[in-house]
N, C-alpha and C positions, 0 to 999 in steps of 0.2 A: 504494500500500500504506500504509494508515494504521496507525501503531504505537500500542499501548496505553500508558497512563501507566506501567504496570509494566515494559514493555519499555524505555521511555525511561529509567526509573530504573535498570534493570539495565545498560544501555549506559553510562550516566553512572558507575555504580559501577565497571564494568570499566575505564573510562578514568580512574578516580580523580578525577572531577569533582564538585565540590559545587555544584549548580545550585539557584537559587531557583525558585519556582513559575513566575515569568514566563519565566525562561530555559528551563525544562523545556518550556513551551508553544512558545516560539520555535524552539528547536533541534529539538524533536520534529516540528514542521511541516516544517522544512528537511530533516531526515533522512528523513521520510516521502516528501517530494518526490523526493529522490535515489533512494530505493528504488523509487518508482513509475517513474522514468525507466529504471532498470535492468530492471524488468519489461518495459518496451517493447522493450528490446534483446534480451530472451530470445525474443521472437517472430520475430526475424530468422532466415531460413533460411541457415544456414552449413554445410550438408551438403557443399558442393563446395569449401569453403575449407580449405586445409591449415593445421594449427596452426603458429604462428610464435612465436619468442621474440625474434628480432632482425630488424627489417625494413630496417635501414639498410645492411646488408652489412658491418658492422664485425666484425672477428675479433680474438680475443685474440692478442697477440704474445708468444710465449714465447722465452726465450733459455736456453741451457744454463748450468747452474751451473758455474762454473770456480773451483777453489780455487787461490789464489795463495799459495804458501808464502813466509814472510818469513825472511830470514836473521837470525841472532842480533843483528846490529848494528841492523837495522830494528826488531826486537822490543824491544830495550833502549831505543832512542830513543822509541818509543811509550810504554813504561812510565814513562820519565822525565817525560813530560808529564802523566801521570795524577796527580790530586791525592791519591789514597789507594790504597795497595797492601796486599794481604794474601796471604801465601804466594806471592809472585811473580805475582799476578794483580790486575787492576784491580778495585777494590771500588766498587760503586755502591749507591745507595739502593734499598731494596726498592720495587718498583712494584706489587705485588699487595696487595690488602687482605684 
């Protein structure tokens, strides 16, 4: 599948790449080759193959959430280690922008 110059420019713009004319030609040829290979894969008969998302047999391991309550002594010890408190709670820097 041979890509047009406009398609290559469009892909570069989507990827926020500033490509020279030489790079456009080089990467355009490479991308066209990859897409041609994918076209070959489309010709393979997969009608008898079940869709898979995981082929290694790995499974997620889940554990139950367990809430451990602290007594007041443990809570106070933890708060004493905190560099800054506000209204009896640990104050941390804002992490969202």
